[in-house]
RODO-2510 file (C-alpha; in nm, 4 decimals, decimal comma):
residues 167
     n   res          X          Y          Z
     1     m    12,7348     6,1791     2,7771
     2     h    13,0971     6,0818     2,8855
     3     a    13,0428     5,7039     2,8752
     4     g    13,3861     5,6455     2,8117
     5     t    13,5220     5,8481     3,0771
     6     f    13,3326     5,9919     3,3965
     7     g    12,9765     6,0044     3,2821
     8     n    12,8052     5,8001     3,5575
     9     a    12,5258     5,5879     3,3895
    10     a    12,4124     5,4660     3,7419
    11     e    12,2892     5,8469     3,7639
    12     p    12,1537     5,9383     3,4568
    13     e    11,9397     6,2240     3,5857
    14     i    12,0486     6,5884     3,6040
    15     p    11,9484     6,7493     3,9390
    16     e    11,8197     7,0784     3,9536
    17     i    12,1068     7,3149     3,9232
    18     p    12,0576     7,7042     3,9848
    19     v    12,2744     7,9209     3,7801
    20     q    12,4393     8,2686     3,9116
    21     q    12,4837     8,5584     3,6768
    22     t    12,7767     8,6826     3,7127
    23     d    12,9656     9,0806     3,6120
    24     y    13,1812     8,8124     3,4060
    25     g    12,9286     8,5668     3,2810
    26     f    12,7774     8,3053     3,4762
    27     t    12,8450     8,0323     3,7574
    28     y    12,7007     7,7207     3,8769
    29     d    12,7622     7,4102     4,1427
    30     y    12,7061     7,0903     4,0565
    31     n    12,8208     6,7678     4,2387
    32     f    12,7960     6,4183     4,1409
    33     n    12,9684     6,0713     4,1704
    34     a    13,1902     6,0648     3,8509
    35     n    13,2930     5,7264     3,6806
    36     n    13,6514     5,6394     3,7515
    37     p    13,7543     5,3813     3,5089
    38     d    14,1100     5,2181     3,5096
    39     i    14,2092     5,4568     3,2326
    40     s    14,1523     5,7783     3,4629
    41     p    14,4135     5,9265     3,6308
    42     m    14,2496     6,0024     3,9504
    43     g    14,3149     5,6259     4,0851
    44     g    14,1037     5,5004     4,3695
    45     g    13,7738     5,3703     4,3515
    46     d    13,5016     5,2885     4,0827
    47     t    13,3362     5,6204     4,1784
    48     l    13,4388     5,9284     4,3207
    49     v    13,2852     6,2484     4,4532
    50     w    13,2855     6,5414     4,2266
    51     e    13,2362     6,8649     4,3539
    52     t    13,2675     7,1320     4,0528
    53     t    13,2305     7,4717     4,0102
    54     y    13,1471     7,5835     3,6787
    55     h    13,2629     7,9671     3,5387
    56     l    13,1505     8,0956     3,2415
    57     f    13,3921     8,3772     3,1332
    58     l    13,2011     8,5302     2,8169
    59     p    13,1914     8,5436     2,5196
    60     f    13,3889     8,1404     2,5376
    61     a    13,5971     8,0773     2,8449
    62     v    13,5255     7,8236     3,0746
    63     r    13,7091     7,7320     3,4516
    64     l    13,5789     7,4364     3,5919
    65     w    13,6805     7,4019     3,9642
    66     e    13,6408     7,0002     4,0449
    67     r    13,7361     6,9542     4,4544
    68     i    13,8020     6,5547     4,4318
    69     p    13,7629     6,5389     4,8429
    70     a    13,8934     6,1353     4,8221
    71     k    14,2011     6,2854     4,7858
    72     g    14,2179     6,4947     5,0202
    73     e    14,0533     6,8280     5,2271
    74     d    14,1751     7,0918     4,9425
    75     a    14,2301     6,8584     4,6633
    76     y    14,1662     7,0390     4,3427
    77     h    14,1893     6,9971     3,9485
    78     v    14,1152     7,3157     3,7591
    79     v    14,0455     7,3168     3,4046
    80     f    14,0585     7,6235     3,2090
    81     n    13,9061     7,6363     2,8314
    82     v    13,8798     7,8618     2,5937
    83     a    13,7249     7,8206     2,2525
    84     a    13,8785     8,0838     1,9693
    85     p    13,6660     8,1047     1,6858
    86     v    13,9215     8,0895     1,3270
    87     s    13,5752     8,1047     1,0682
    88     a    13,2070     8,0621     1,0979
    89     r    13,2107     7,7050     1,1674
    90     k    13,5632     7,6578     1,3215
    91     m    13,7095     7,7079     1,6515
    92     r    14,0645     7,6310     1,7749
    93     a    14,0523     7,5059     2,1670
    94     f    14,2886     7,5982     2,4149
    95     f    14,3219     7,4625     2,7596
    96     f    14,5194     7,3892     3,0813
    97     v    14,5146     7,1721     3,3315
    98     c    14,6375     7,2069     3,6798
    99     r    14,5743     7,0259     4,0521
   100     n    14,7268     6,9859     4,3711
   101     f    14,7405     6,5997     4,4451
   102     d    14,9126     6,2650     4,3217
   103     f    15,2000     6,4619     4,1702
   104     d    15,3207     6,1143     4,0893
   105     v    15,1239     6,1087     3,8114
   106     p    15,2818     6,1874     3,4777
   107     a    15,1372     6,4904     3,3272
   108     h    15,0718     6,3010     2,9649
   109     e    14,8356     6,0973     3,1514
   110     i    14,6403     6,4032     3,2905
   111     m    14,6320     6,5509     2,9187
   112     d    14,5785     6,2206     2,7628
   113     w    14,2793     6,1903     2,9800
   114     e    14,1241     6,5512     2,9129
   115     g    14,1847     6,4788     2,5422
   116     q    13,9280     6,2091     2,5590
   117     v    13,6716     6,4197     2,7334
   118     m    13,7014     6,6772     2,4818
   119     n    13,6850     6,4418     2,2226
   120     e    13,3544     6,3007     2,3922
   121     d    13,2284     6,6857     2,4341
   122     k    13,3292     6,7608     2,0266
   123     a    13,1308     6,4533     1,9111
   124     i    12,8014     6,6059     2,0515
   125     v    12,8912     6,9198     1,9520
   126     e    12,9630     6,8720     1,5876
   127     g    12,6469     6,6659     1,5864
   128     q    12,4328     6,9002     1,6831
   129     r    12,1716     7,0354     1,4320
   130     p    12,1069     7,3017     1,3873
   131     e    12,4861     7,4011     1,3602
   132     e    12,4128     7,7511     1,5004
   133     l    12,3504     7,8000     1,8561
   134     p    11,9764     7,9533     1,8192
   135     l    11,9903     8,2115     2,0317
   136     d    11,6450     8,3147     1,9553
   137     l    11,4934     8,0849     2,2946
   138     a    11,1555     8,0250     2,1138
   139     a    11,3124     7,8308     1,8698
   140     e    11,3734     7,5529     2,0495
   141     l    11,1873     7,3650     2,2856
   142     h    11,3832     7,3434     2,6447
   143     v    11,4283     7,1043     2,9247
   144     q    11,5104     7,1796     3,3067
   145     s    11,9042     7,0483     3,2679
   146     d    11,8780     7,3599     2,9712
   147     r    11,9178     7,6484     3,2177
   148     m    12,2957     7,6682     3,1607
   149     t    12,2442     7,6737     2,7854
   150     i    11,9618     7,9438     2,8347
   151     a    12,1664     8,1400     3,0427
   152     y    12,4629     8,1435     2,8310
   153     r    12,2368     8,2375     2,4610
   154     r    12,0748     8,4908     2,6787
   155     q    12,4155     8,6341     2,7271
   156     l    12,5607     8,5833     2,3987
   157     a    12,2307     8,7462     2,2514
   158     d    12,2985     9,0884     2,5165
   159     l    12,6872     9,1045     2,3716
   160     g    12,5036     9,1586     2,0532
   161     l    12,6315     8,7793     1,8981
   162     s    12,3711     8,7129     1,6101
   163     p    12,3751     8,5110     1,2902
   164     d    12,5316     8,8285     1,1360
   165     y    12,9056     8,7588     1,3088
   166     s    12,8878     8,3649     1,1917
   167     a    12,8107     8,1925     0,8631
***
């Protein structure tokens, strides 16, 4: 995943990630050595440690706090992404990005990078089968790295989402 951007092929295993349910959705922390290719607006070495906190706000919003220690003690790259369904099979994504370091990097380079990351996500999401996100957890076999999607599916079901609300 994210082979063209921050994915690190040298560290393919996803560690156990505890997911905490919140009043608004869920959150989890995930630290990793991110690939840092020349096209990255982060600059620096071949890899950078990202200390990421992921917040899901039900039903369709995500905020990522990515602390980048190599850029400074309090260096954060923050992404906020909202999916707005426009039909049963289409959605419009809105996102904004902010950070408090490397102010000399032009905004279009940061947005181009984030666009590449989202296009990698898009290819995965549009290729998944079944197209409908199964809320019945017994419908699929799950592995340890599915913890986040399991928590998300449970919470969507708790909100009353079902196939009646989609296709």
